[in-house]
N, C-alpha and C positions, 0 to 999 in steps of 0.2 A: 469868424465866419469860415461855416462848415461848405466845402464844395464837393459836388456829387457829380461825380464824370460819369454818362451815362449812353454808349453809346451799341454799335448792333450794325447789321446791315439794312437797306433797304429795304421801307417795309416788314420789318421785324416786330413793330409792335412800340417802337420806343416809344412814341408820344404818350399810348395809353398807360404805360407804367410812370409817365412825368406824371400825366394830372392824377392817376393812383396817389402817387406819394403826394403833391400838392393841395391835393383835394383835406389832407389828412394834419396838414397846417396852417397858422394861420397868417392869412394873405400877406399881413404886413413881416411876415417873418422869411417869406419865402421870395426869390426872384429866380428868373431862366435866362442862360443866353443858349442861342440858336447859332451852331456851327455854319446853318448855311447863312447868317446874316454876314458871315467873314467870306464868304467868295472876294477873291480878287477884283479890285478895280478893273474893268476894259474897256477905257472911255478910249484908248487909241484903235480899237479895231473893230471893225465893220460888224454888222449883226452877222454876217453868214458866217466871220473869221470866228466871233463869238463863239456860235453854234457849233463850231468842230472843236470846241475845249472839252476836256475830258475833267469832267468836274468830280469826277471820283477818285481822282490820284488826290494824295497829299499837298502835293504844290501849287494846286487850286487853290487852297484854303490859307488865307492871311495870318496864320497862326501867330506870328508875332504880333498883331495889332490886338490879337484876342488875348495873349498872355498877358499884353499890356493892362488890356482895361480890367481883366482879373485881379491884377496886383493895384491898381488905383480904389476898385472896390476894396478889395483888402485893407486898405488903407483908409477907407470912410470917404470915398469920393465916387460924385455921380458920373455914370460914363452915355458918353453918345453912342448907342448900338446901332451900327450901320442897318441898310432895312435893304433887301436884294431881292430884286424882281426877276423869276424864273421864266418870265413872257420875252423879259428885253435880254436876260442873260449880262446882267450888270446891275450894280448898286442903282439905288435911286437916288436924290436928292435930299431925300430924308432921313432922320434918325430918329430912338425910340430913346427919350429920358432913362436909363438903368438906376435904381438907386440901390448903394448896397443894403444888404440881409444877413441877416442871420445865418441865411441857407441858400446858398446859390447852386442851382443845375446847371449844369453846362451839359448840352445833348447834342450828338452827330454821329455820323457812321465814322467818322476817321479821328474823332477827340483822342483816342488812345495812342494812335498812331506818335503822335506829338510825345517827343520826350519831356518837355519842360512841362507841357499843358498836363501830363500823367502824373508831374512830381505835383503842382498843385491841386491835384483832388485826394480829399481825405478819405473817399470811398469812391470805389470806380466799378462799376456795373455795366454787365454785358449783356445784353436781348437778345437771345436766340432764337431763330425760328427755320422752319423748312423752305427751302430756296423756294418750292414750288408755289407755297404759298407766299414768301415774299415777292415774287413775279404777280401774282394776283391782287395784291394788296397795292405794287406799284402801277402796274396797267392803269385800276380803277381809279388812281387817285391823279397820273399822269393825264388822263382823257377827260377827268369830271373838269382838275382843277387849273391844269397848265396849258390846254388846247395842244395837245399833242394826240395823234391820231394811232393805231394798233401796230400798225407795220413800224412805223417812228419809234415806237417803246418797246419792240422786239428786237428790233436791228441795235440801238443803244443798248439793252441788255446782254446781247450775246456778244457785242463788240467790243465794252466798255464794263458795266456793269458787273458782269457774272465773274472776266478775269481780276479786274481792282478788287472783286469780292475778297477774292481768292489771295490774291498778293499783298492786301495793303488791310483790309479788315477782319478778316476770320483768324487771323495770327494775333491779332489784336486780343482777342479771347485770355491768353494766357496771363495779361496783365491786369485782369478783373479780380476785384476781391468776391465778385458775387455774382455768378449767370443765373439771367431769369430764364425759363425755357417758356416760350411765349405762344405753346400748342393749345393753349387752354389759358383761363385766367389764373393766372398763378398766384395766389392770396400767399401762401408762406413765405413766397420768395419775396414779396410786398412786406409784408410786415416784418422780416430780417431787416430791411432798409428801412422801414419807420423805427425800428427799436433802436438802430443804430445812431438814427438823426437824435432820436429825445433823450438817448444818452448823453449824446455830446450836446445838445442845447442844454440841459438841468445843473 
């Protein structure tokens, strides 16, 4: 199994890169694990308490479970990937059955901050985008998909997203094998990733 880690700041374009890679591979050969599915359970907290959690800090992620699930997939076992709700700030009762594939993509802002997870990645990719562009994308997404208002998004960006990015996300660029500048459609970098995948699969 080839494990590809794709990191980068919020709104950097990770999802676009994931789709560009997945579109070139047979559906039966590639699977994906989202870091966002592995936020820790917060059943013991009220909604207001959950809303105050710093979701951009590495301790908000259940890396232990994520690593265990990757190990299970590498061993040829099916896992039940958690489903997280950004509306309730908690895991739901649902899970997604995830089958082992020749290529597993693990994507999320903090995946390169975990030494154990980094060690499991055969290829580490960091998607870089201008901070203004990332803020605009984040604002559009949170308002449209997560029921936030502009004031809430801007406040979270200033108090949490920006300082966490500078402290925990940007430094992990140093661990990347490939850095994709996502200020435009970057076909060369994507082609390099595809070439590495094809080389490993043949």
